[in-house]
VMD Tcl script that draws the C-alpha trace (Angstrom):
set ca {
  {-9.60 16.12 -26.79}
  {-6.71 15.28 -24.02}
  {-7.32 12.40 -21.95}
  {-5.74 12.13 -18.16}
  {-5.22 8.90 -16.78}
  {-4.58 9.08 -13.42}
  {-4.84 4.84 -11.33}
  {-5.51 4.08 -8.34}
  {-3.28 1.05 -6.87}
  {-5.54 -2.11 -6.64}
  {-3.97 -5.52 -5.51}
  {-5.23 -7.40 -2.49}
  {-2.07 -9.06 -2.59}
  {0.09 -5.75 -1.61}
  {2.56 -6.05 -3.89}
  {2.83 -3.25 -6.12}
  {6.43 -1.57 -5.84}
  {7.01 1.69 -3.78}
  {3.70 1.79 -2.08}
  {3.13 1.49 1.82}
  {0.03 -0.63 0.93}
  {-3.11 -1.03 -1.58}
  {-6.81 -0.59 -0.43}
  {-8.37 -3.59 0.53}
  {-5.20 -4.88 2.40}
  {-5.77 -4.27 5.88}
  {-9.24 -5.56 5.17}
  {-8.36 -8.99 3.64}
  {-5.89 -9.32 6.74}
  {-8.32 -8.74 9.05}
  {-10.56 -11.03 7.76}
  {-7.46 -13.85 6.84}
  {-6.59 -13.57 10.69}
  {-10.35 -14.84 12.18}
  {-9.97 -17.86 9.65}
  {-6.50 -18.87 11.13}
  {-8.36 -18.38 14.58}
  {-11.46 -20.75 13.40}
  {-8.66 -23.17 12.21}
  {-6.81 -23.26 16.02}
  {-10.17 -23.75 17.51}
  {-10.89 -26.78 15.03}
  {-6.74 -28.25 15.17}
  {-7.04 -28.06 19.08}
  {-10.14 -29.69 19.34}
  {-8.88 -32.74 17.90}
  {-6.31 -35.40 18.70}
  {-3.09 -34.28 16.90}
  {-5.19 -31.67 15.13}
  {-3.45 -29.93 12.09}
  {-5.41 -26.27 11.20}
  {-4.42 -25.61 7.34}
  {-5.37 -22.31 6.23}
  {-4.58 -21.09 2.42}
  {-4.50 -17.68 1.76}
  {-3.95 -15.09 -1.35}
  {-0.53 -14.12 -2.40}
  {0.08 -15.79 -5.85}
  {4.20 -14.04 -5.56}
  {3.72 -12.48 -2.33}
  {3.37 -13.52 1.08}
  {2.32 -10.19 2.90}
  {-1.28 -11.59 3.81}
  {-0.41 -14.70 4.91}
  {2.79 -12.90 6.79}
  {0.67 -10.37 8.67}
  {-2.54 -12.26 9.12}
  {-0.23 -15.16 11.04}
  {1.41 -12.48 13.03}
  {-2.00 -10.66 13.83}
  {-3.79 -13.86 14.61}
  {-0.88 -14.84 17.29}
  {-2.10 -18.74 16.84}
  {0.09 -19.92 13.88}
  {2.81 -22.51 14.34}
  {4.07 -22.40 10.36}
  {3.98 -19.69 7.98}
  {4.51 -20.78 4.21}
  {5.10 -17.98 1.29}
  {6.08 -17.69 -2.15}
  {9.66 -16.26 -1.26}
  {10.72 -18.51 1.29}
  {11.25 -22.01 -0.34}
  {10.81 -24.82 1.99}
  {11.72 -28.71 1.55}
  {9.07 -31.06 2.56}
  {10.95 -33.62 4.82}
  {11.98 -30.49 7.13}
  {8.39 -29.41 7.46}
  {7.09 -32.63 8.26}
  {9.91 -33.11 10.73}
  {9.38 -29.79 12.32}
  {5.18 -30.44 12.13}
  {5.48 -33.53 14.09}
  {7.84 -31.68 16.29}
  {4.93 -29.38 16.99}
  {2.03 -31.81 17.46}
  {4.21 -33.85 20.29}
  {4.93 -30.90 21.87}
  {1.12 -29.35 21.94}
  {-0.82 -31.91 20.56}
  {-2.10 -29.35 17.49}
  {-0.49 -27.41 14.96}
  {-1.84 -24.70 12.92}
  {0.05 -23.74 9.73}
  {-0.74 -21.01 6.99}
  {0.18 -20.77 3.43}
  {-0.02 -18.60 0.83}
  {-1.59 -19.57 -2.23}
  {2.08 -19.46 -4.46}
  {3.93 -20.90 -1.52}
  {4.59 -23.83 -3.93}
  {6.10 -21.59 -7.26}
  {9.75 -21.66 -6.50}
  {10.15 -25.30 -5.38}
  {10.03 -28.65 -7.73}
  {6.44 -28.79 -7.22}
  {6.15 -25.23 -8.87}
  {4.39 -24.99 -12.58}
  {6.36 -22.88 -15.41}
  {3.27 -22.76 -17.47}
  {1.43 -19.10 -17.81}
  {-2.18 -17.83 -18.47}
  {-3.42 -15.35 -21.42}
  {-2.49 -12.68 -19.09}
  {1.02 -14.49 -18.32}
  {0.30 -15.23 -14.85}
  {2.07 -18.38 -13.73}
  {-0.58 -21.37 -13.51}
  {-0.09 -22.33 -9.58}
  {-0.60 -25.72 -8.06}
  {-2.95 -25.82 -5.69}
  {-0.89 -25.38 -2.53}
  {-3.35 -26.07 -0.02}
  {-5.00 -29.32 -1.29}
  {-1.10 -30.00 -2.04}
  {0.28 -29.89 1.36}
  {-3.21 -31.34 3.00}
  {-2.48 -34.28 1.04}
  {1.28 -34.98 1.63}
  {0.63 -34.48 5.42}
  {-1.87 -36.47 5.64}
  {0.06 -39.66 3.32}
  {3.20 -38.96 5.43}
  {1.97 -38.04 8.99}
  {-0.38 -40.66 10.46}
  {-2.98 -40.44 13.06}
  {-3.62 -36.74 12.09}
  {-6.88 -35.25 12.06}
  {-6.65 -32.81 8.99}
  {-8.68 -29.56 9.17}
  {-8.22 -27.36 5.66}
  {-9.48 -24.02 5.37}
  {-10.12 -22.48 2.43}
  {-11.24 -18.80 2.80}
  {-10.02 -16.75 -0.20}
  {-13.79 -15.75 -1.41}
  {-15.06 -14.93 1.77}
  {-12.32 -12.92 2.28}
  {-12.88 -10.88 -0.97}
  {-16.39 -10.24 -0.74}
  {-16.38 -8.74 2.73}
  {-16.83 -5.23 3.57}
  {-14.03 -3.03 4.00}
  {-13.00 -2.29 7.33}
  {-13.06 1.72 8.16}
  {-9.59 2.42 7.89}
  {-9.46 1.03 3.94}
  {-12.83 3.23 3.32}
  {-11.47 6.13 4.51}
  {-7.98 5.45 2.53}
  {-9.95 4.86 -0.76}
  {-11.54 8.14 -0.39}
  {-8.18 9.68 -0.25}
  {-6.82 7.98 -3.12}
  {-9.85 8.78 -5.10}
  {-9.67 12.28 -4.32}
  {-6.07 12.99 -5.13}
  {-6.36 10.92 -8.46}
  {-8.86 13.64 -9.45}
  {-6.77 16.02 -8.51}
  {-3.66 15.05 -10.11}
  {-5.81 15.06 -13.70}
  {-6.90 18.69 -12.88}
  {-3.37 19.28 -12.21}
  {-2.63 17.83 -15.75}
  {-0.78 14.55 -14.57}
  {-1.45 11.52 -16.60}
  {0.33 8.16 -17.03}
  {0.69 8.00 -12.86}
  {-0.83 6.30 -10.31}
  {-1.32 8.09 -6.67}
  {0.11 6.33 -3.68}
  {1.06 6.08 -0.12}
  {4.65 6.37 0.18}
  {6.42 6.53 3.70}
  {2.96 8.34 4.94}
  {2.69 10.86 2.09}
  {0.33 10.91 -0.57}
  {2.60 11.04 -4.02}
  {2.36 10.13 -7.70}
  {4.40 7.67 -9.45}
  {4.73 6.68 -12.91}
  {2.71 3.76 -13.68}
  {5.39 2.37 -15.86}
  {8.07 2.41 -12.90}
  {5.31 0.45 -10.40}
  {4.53 -2.19 -12.37}
  {8.20 -3.25 -13.59}
  {7.38 -6.20 -10.81}
  {6.02 -7.58 -7.80}
  {6.72 -6.22 -4.38}
  {7.63 -8.88 -2.40}
  {8.50 -10.29 1.10}
  {12.55 -9.84 2.22}
  {13.20 -12.97 3.25}
  {15.98 -11.33 4.78}
  {13.94 -8.54 6.20}
  {12.95 -7.19 9.56}
  {9.42 -7.98 9.07}
  {9.77 -11.51 8.13}
  {11.97 -12.06 11.28}
  {9.76 -10.75 13.23}
  {7.18 -13.23 11.64}
  {9.48 -15.89 12.48}
  {9.81 -14.77 16.08}
  {6.50 -14.73 16.45}
  {5.69 -18.32 15.12}
  {8.60 -19.72 16.26}
  {9.39 -21.57 13.18}
  {13.01 -22.60 11.87}
  {13.70 -22.07 8.15}
  {12.95 -25.13 6.39}
  {15.42 -24.98 3.72}
  {19.35 -27.09 3.72}
  {21.58 -24.50 4.13}
}
mol new
graphics top color blue
foreach p $ca { graphics top sphere $p radius 0.5 }
foreach p [lrange $ca 0 end-1] q [lrange $ca 1 end] { graphics top cylinder $p $q radius 0.2 }
display resetview
């Protein structure tokens, strides 16, 4: 008996190579931006309020980046692909506080992995064991900046457990239909995915070579910086 193996790309972080987007990503961004708006309300209601939200994104910052752009309230977005120096970050937080009276920060859970605070340890599956970026940033900001009112939100499991948006439901159904069609056509060892708005079949071993990541010099990240107004937090 022959068995066809046809996959459907799943990663809430949207970090699978070549695929336009994974199912569930739009839903995650939709709920994540709600958490950021809540952080804005909390931070702006306090004297020197700092709203810090930690979102998913172990190696790729797509959720943090898109949610920050969608919410329109984020002053600083930190992702794994773009390292930062804490001293420069703290100085910019002070600058925003002096100007606006509050600041909203969005960080991906893996934003420390490329810096000196990152860990080289891996779990049984080979994934990096990450330090809790949200709690570390919360503690560092409170320790170094006096008279700030910290509001820390970690909505990760709320985001994972909400019902999907209608766009994601339809997308998932079409992916499943195409996976079945591919199996009946005799394909195996492939995944179905949306590439440049077309549904295609790709070899599984190609799309799992490495994680898809945000390009720090790309158009999307520059659009994010233009939206938030944040500088680069690294020495040149």
